[in-house]
C-alpha positions in Angstrom: 89.3 54.5 252.5 90.2 54.0 248.9 92.2 56.2 246.8 89.1 57.2 245.1 87.1 58.3 248.1 90.2 60.3 249.5 90.4 64.1 248.5 93.6 65.5 247.7 92.4 69.1 248.4 94.8 71.1 250.6 93.8 74.6 251.7 96.1 77.2 250.9 94.5 80.3 252.5 96.5 83.2 253.9 94.0 85.8 255.2 91.0 85.6 257.2 87.9 86.8 255.6 85.7 89.2 258.0 82.1 87.8 258.3 79.1 88.6 260.7 77.5 85.7 262.5 74.1 85.6 264.5 73.6 82.6 266.6 69.7 83.4 266.3 66.7 82.1 268.5 65.3 78.6 269.2 67.8 76.0 267.6 69.8 78.6 266.2 72.8 78.8 268.8 72.9 74.7 268.7 73.1 74.7 264.7 75.2 77.7 264.5 78.1 76.0 267.1 77.9 73.0 265.0 78.3 74.7 261.8 81.3 76.7 262.9 82.9 73.9 264.4 83.0 72.3 261.1 84.1 75.3 259.2 86.9 75.9 261.6 88.0 72.0 261.4 88.1 72.3 257.6 90.6 75.3 257.6 88.3 78.1 257.0 89.9 81.5 257.5 87.3 83.6 259.0 87.2 86.5 261.3 84.0 86.1 263.0 82.2 89.4 264.6 79.2 88.2 266.4 75.9 90.3 266.6 72.6 89.6 268.3 69.2 89.5 266.4 65.9 88.2 266.9 63.4 87.7 269.8 65.8 89.4 272.9 66.1 92.4 270.4 62.7 92.6 269.5 61.6 92.3 273.3 64.0 95.5 274.1 61.7 97.3 272.1 63.8 97.3 268.6 60.6 96.5 266.2 63.0 95.5 263.4 64.8 92.9 265.5 68.1 94.2 264.7 70.3 97.0 266.6 71.8 99.9 264.9 75.3 99.0 265.7 74.8 95.5 264.3 73.9 97.1 260.9 77.7 98.5 261.0 79.0 95.2 261.5 77.1 93.9 258.5 78.2 97.0 256.3 81.8 96.6 257.6 82.1 92.8 256.8 79.3 92.6 254.0 79.1 88.9 254.8 76.2 87.6 257.0 76.1 83.9 258.2 72.6 84.0 260.1 70.8 81.2 262.2 67.2 80.9 262.4 65.2 83.7 264.5 61.9 83.7 266.3 59.4 86.8 265.9 57.3 87.4 269.0 53.4 86.9 268.1 51.6 90.3 268.0 51.5 93.3 265.8 54.3 95.8 265.5 57.0 93.3 264.9 58.8 93.4 261.5 60.4 90.5 259.6 63.9 90.7 260.0 64.6 88.4 256.8 62.7 91.0 254.6 64.3 94.0 256.4 67.8 92.7 256.1 67.2 91.8 252.5 65.7 95.2 251.5 68.3 97.4 253.4 71.3 95.7 252.2 69.8 95.5 248.6 69.7 91.6 248.5 68.1 91.1 245.3 68.8 87.5 244.7 67.8 84.5 246.7 69.5 81.2 245.5 68.4 77.7 246.7 69.8 74.7 245.5 67.5 71.8 246.0 69.0 68.4 245.2 68.0 65.0 246.1 70.4 62.4 248.1 68.6 59.3 246.9 68.9 56.4 248.2 70.1 57.8 251.4 67.3 60.3 251.9 64.0 59.4 251.3 62.4 61.1 248.0 60.3 60.5 245.4 62.5 62.2 242.7 65.8 60.6 242.8 67.2 62.5 240.0 66.5 66.0 241.2 69.0 68.6 240.9 67.2 72.2 240.7 68.2 75.6 241.6 65.5 78.3 242.6 66.7 82.0 242.0 64.0 84.0 243.5 63.5 88.0 243.0 63.9 89.0 246.8 63.0 92.7 247.2 59.8 93.7 245.2 56.5 92.0 244.1 53.8 91.7 246.6 56.7 91.5 249.3 56.9 95.2 248.7 54.4 95.3 251.7 52.3 98.0 250.8 48.7 97.2 252.0 45.7 99.1 252.7 42.3 98.8 254.1 40.0 100.7 251.6 36.4 99.7 252.5 34.3 97.6 255.1 35.1 94.8 252.8 38.1 95.4 250.8 41.7 95.0 251.6 44.8 95.8 249.1 48.2 94.5 248.5 50.1 96.2 245.7 52.1 94.1 243.6 55.2 95.9 242.3 57.3 94.7 239.5 60.0 96.9 238.1 62.1 96.8 235.1 65.6 97.3 237.0 64.5 94.9 239.5 63.6 92.2 236.9 66.7 92.9 234.9 68.8 92.3 238.0 67.6 88.8 239.1 67.1 87.4 235.6 70.5 88.5 234.7 71.9 86.8 238.0 70.2 83.5 237.1 71.9 83.3 233.8 75.0 84.3 235.3 74.7 81.9 238.0 73.8 79.1 235.4 77.0 80.1 233.3 79.6 80.3 236.2 77.9 76.8 237.5 77.9 75.0 234.1 74.1 74.8 234.1 72.5 74.3 231.0 68.8 75.8 231.1 67.2 78.6 233.0 63.2 78.3 233.0 61.0 81.4 234.0 57.7 80.9 235.6 55.2 83.9 235.5 51.3 84.3 235.5 51.3 86.8 232.6 48.0 85.2 230.8 46.2 87.0 233.9 48.9 89.7 235.0 49.7 91.3 231.5 51.6 94.1 232.8 53.3 92.8 235.9 54.1 89.2 235.0 54.1 90.4 231.5 57.3 92.6 232.1 59.0 89.8 233.9 58.5 87.6 231.0 59.4 90.3 228.4 62.6 91.1 230.2 63.4 87.4 230.6 63.1 87.0 226.9 65.3 90.0 226.1 68.1 88.8 228.5 68.0 85.2 227.5 68.7 86.2 224.0 72.0 87.5 225.3 73.1 83.8 226.6 72.9 81.8 223.6 74.8 79.1 225.2 72.1 78.7 227.8 68.6 76.8 226.8 65.8 79.0 228.0 62.2 78.5 228.5 58.7 79.9 230.0 56.1 78.3 231.9 52.9 79.6 233.2 53.5 79.3 237.1 50.6 77.0 237.9 51.3 74.2 235.4 55.0 74.9 236.1 54.6 74.3 239.7 52.7 71.2 238.7 55.5 69.9 236.6 58.0 70.9 239.3 56.3 68.7 242.0 56.1 65.8 239.5 58.8 66.0 237.4 61.7 68.1 239.0 64.3 66.5 236.8 62.8 68.5 233.6 64.4 71.9 235.2 67.8 73.2 236.1 67.7 76.8 237.0 64.1 78.3 237.4 63.8 82.3 238.0 60.8 83.7 239.4 59.3 86.7 241.0 59.1 87.0 244.8 55.9 85.3 245.9 56.1 82.3 243.4 59.8 81.8 244.2 59.2 81.7 248.2 56.6 79.2 247.9 57.9 77.0 245.0 61.6 76.9 246.8 60.1 75.3 249.9 58.2 72.7 247.6 61.3 72.2 245.8 63.1 71.6 249.1 60.7 69.3 250.5 60.2 67.3 247.5 64.0 66.9 247.2 64.1 65.3 250.8 63.4 68.0 253.4 63.1 71.6 253.9 65.8 70.9 257.0 68.5 70.2 254.6 68.4 73.3 252.5 70.5 76.2 252.8 70.1 79.5 250.8 72.2 82.4 249.7 70.7 86.0 249.6 72.9 88.0 247.1 73.1 91.7 246.4 75.6 93.9 244.6 77.3 94.8 247.9 76.6 92.4 250.7 75.5 88.7 250.8 73.3 86.6 253.6 73.6 82.9 254.0 71.2 81.0 256.1 69.2 77.8 256.3 65.6 78.2 254.8 63.9 76.6 257.9 62.7 78.4 261.0 63.8 78.5 264.9 61.9 75.6 266.0 61.8 76.8 269.7 60.2 73.6 270.9 63.3 71.7 269.8 65.8 74.0 271.3 68.2 73.1 273.8 67.6 69.1 273.2 70.7 68.1 270.9 68.2 67.2 268.4 68.2 69.6 265.4 69.9 68.9 262.0 72.4 71.6 261.4 72.7 70.8 257.3 70.6 73.7 256.0 72.8 76.3 257.9 75.9 74.2 257.1 75.0 74.2 253.2 74.2 78.1 253.5 77.7 78.2 254.9 79.3 76.3 251.8 77.6 78.7 249.7 79.1 81.4 251.8 82.7 79.8 251.3 82.3 80.0 247.6 81.1 83.5 247.7 84.1 84.6 249.7 86.5 82.7 247.3 87.3 79.6 249.6 85.8 77.2 247.0 88.4 74.4 248.3 87.1 74.6 251.9 83.6 74.5 250.6 84.4 71.4 248.8 85.9 69.8 251.8 82.9 70.6 253.7 80.3 69.7 251.5 82.0 66.4 250.5 82.3 65.5 254.2 78.6 66.1 254.9 77.7 63.9 251.6 79.8 61.2 253.0 78.1 61.3 256.4 74.9 61.5 254.9 75.8 58.4 252.6 77.1 56.4 255.6 73.7 56.7 257.1 74.9 59.0 259.8 71.4 61.1 260.3 69.5 63.3 262.8 66.1 62.3 263.7 64.4 64.4 260.9 65.7 62.2 258.1 66.1 59.0 260.1 64.5 56.0 258.5 65.0 52.5 259.7 66.4 50.2 257.3 68.0 53.1 255.4 69.9 55.0 258.2 72.4 53.6 260.3 72.8 55.5 263.4 70.6 58.2 264.7 72.8 61.1 266.3 72.1 64.4 267.9 73.2 67.9 266.5 76.6 67.9 268.1 77.5 64.1 267.0 76.3 65.2 263.6 78.8 68.0 263.5 81.5 65.6 265.0 80.7 63.0 262.0 81.2 65.6 259.2 84.4 66.6 260.9 85.8 62.9 260.7 85.0 62.6 257.2 86.6 66.1 256.2 89.0 64.9 253.2 86.7 62.2 252.1 84.5 62.0 249.1 81.3 60.3 248.8 81.3 56.8 246.8 77.6 57.0 245.6 76.2 60.6 245.8 78.0 62.9 243.2 80.8 64.7 244.8 80.6 68.6 245.0 83.3 70.6 242.9 83.7 74.1 243.7 86.3 76.2 241.5 87.2 79.8 242.2 84.8 81.6 239.7 86.5 82.8 236.6 84.8 86.1 236.3 86.5 86.7 233.0 84.0 84.2 231.8 81.2 85.9 233.2 79.6 88.9 231.5 79.3 90.5 235.1 76.3 93.3 233.8 75.2 93.8 237.3 74.3 97.4 236.1 70.9 97.6 234.7 70.1 99.5 231.6 68.5 102.6 232.1 65.1 103.0 230.8 64.2 105.1 228.0 62.0 108.1 229.0 58.8 107.5 227.2 56.3 110.1 226.0 53.8 109.8 228.6 50.3 111.0 228.4 47.3 110.7 230.7 43.8 110.0 229.1 41.7 109.0 231.8 41.6 108.1 235.5 40.0 105.2 237.9 38.3 106.5 240.7 37.7 104.1 243.7 34.7 104.6 245.4 33.6 103.1 248.9 29.7 102.6 248.8 27.3 100.2 250.4 23.9 99.1 249.3 23.6 101.0 246.1 21.6 100.4 242.9 24.0 99.9 240.2 22.0 101.5 237.6 21.4 104.5 239.3 25.0 105.0 240.5 26.1 104.9 236.8 23.6 107.5 235.9 24.7 109.7 238.7 28.4 109.4 238.0 27.9 109.8 234.6 26.4 113.2 235.0 29.6 114.4 237.2 32.0 113.8 234.1 33.0 116.5 231.6 33.5 116.9 228.1 36.8 115.7 227.8 36.5 113.0 230.5 33.3 110.7 230.4 32.5 107.7 232.3 32.9 104.4 230.4 32.3 101.9 233.1 32.1 100.7 236.5 33.6 97.6 237.9 33.4 95.7 241.1 36.3 93.3 242.0 37.4 93.7 238.4 34.0 92.7 236.9 32.0 95.1 234.9 28.6 96.0 236.4 27.8 99.1 234.5 26.9 99.6 231.8 24.9 96.3 231.0 26.1 94.4 234.0 24.6 90.8 235.1 22.2 91.1 238.3 23.8 87.6 239.3 27.1 89.1 239.9 28.2 89.7 243.6 29.0 93.0 244.5 31.2 94.4 247.6 31.5 98.0 248.7 34.5 98.8 246.5 33.5 100.5 243.1 36.1 101.4 240.4 34.7 103.8 238.3 36.7 104.5 235.0 36.6 108.0 233.2 38.5 108.3 230.0 38.6 111.1 227.4 36.6 110.1 224.4 39.0 111.0 221.8 41.7 109.4 224.1 43.6 112.8 223.9 45.5 114.0 226.9 43.9 115.4 230.0 45.4 117.3 233.0 45.9 117.0 236.4 43.6 119.9 236.7 40.7 118.1 235.1 41.3 115.0 237.2 41.1 117.3 240.2 38.0 119.0 239.0 36.1 115.7 238.6 37.3 114.6 242.0 35.7 117.9 243.5 32.5 117.1 241.6 32.2 113.5 243.1 33.2 114.7 246.7 30.4 117.6 246.4 28.0 114.9 245.5 28.5 113.0 248.6 30.5 110.2 247.2 33.4 108.8 249.3 36.4 108.2 246.9 39.3 105.9 248.3 42.1 106.8 245.6 42.6 107.1 241.9 45.0 105.5 239.5 45.6 107.6 236.2 45.3 106.0 233.0 48.1 106.6 230.8 50.1 105.8 227.5 53.8 105.6 227.0 54.9 106.3 223.6 51.1 105.8 222.4 51.0 102.5 223.8 48.2 101.6 226.5 49.7 101.1 229.7 46.9 100.1 231.9 44.7 97.0 232.1 41.4 97.0 230.1 38.2 96.3 232.3 36.3 93.0 231.6 34.6 93.5 228.1 36.3 97.0 227.2 
């Protein structure tokens, strides 16, 4: 071993940090055992509380997959190292990941995706991207309804506080980790209010970080660019669904989803895990690659202010990969030198503790100097706007209808201050002046608006709904059409 390859870091930690550990299902217990052995050998100071989660808990009749006493451990330690779990097939079982993230307020999912070329096969040898994904809202709010025989609905919720928290976290992460650029992906050319808000808040917060470059991409072309030229990006921040999809894409094109760890960060708690699943068909065979969970644990060590241990572990892992000691999932003839199992891979990492990689860039972690960070975790309070309701969208469940006749009937049910302006089907205007070629289902949006755009009352809407009901129509729901400080706060219908 050369002097250059030898790390001089000596751990100097005094007090063990309490963490909660769950061994999970499938390959979970094996990769957790490997990870904890490496952390212990590296000198991590951890006071471990173990809890049971996942399939066994689900099958005890606990639909969330986690018992009440386990929540107490998480609230006490505020740090969760979690192996993958198996969710039983069938209805009634909730995603434990989603439940944990929302219950503990883990609003930021952070996934570093870096290539390990030439030791792990990738088409993108210069890739070094961090995906910062909003974790609590968007379509993952999980608010869904069946509204008609044909139509199901999922509500997309984007909030200003949630957006501000995730975007500020992305910029703070960039600043604390010496990253140069933050990119935002949205689809605000179509979803002008929800994704439009995300883009707007991004621009507002970016202006507070003049030392960091910023840019915005429409998500479809941004995703194409990420898949083709990931080295063009540094830190990417996205709403929940886009971030979920593209963080997996980024991990895979970097080398393998099996190598990626992730952090779920909140104001009070944090959870660290691999991004892959429990792979039950590989369980108990000493085959699984523990790298994803191990790199999640490295992020945990940085979070609990043991950066020197994180550095020892990460560099030993890099040296193991560099030396060609690989598990089956990344083993390639002619590139890899030794195929090993889960336990043997952990042994190889332990044997290299204190060494640095010779080709791959060594990991360097410093204790965060939080005086350099703005630490604006508290979101700004929204100014209460002058809100006026000027109309209402009434959604009907109605099959096999003549659109012209429907428009005439519903027009007669309006009032002097609330007139039918248009009917749409799946967002396409069908009355007035619709096209006979438009394909329609049994779900109709009927927009009633004050002709003078003056405020109407709830009583006006209730009276309208009473007339619609008495006329024999089945209304599903309503959405009020409002202005805030005189600005329209609803999307226009096609051709409106």
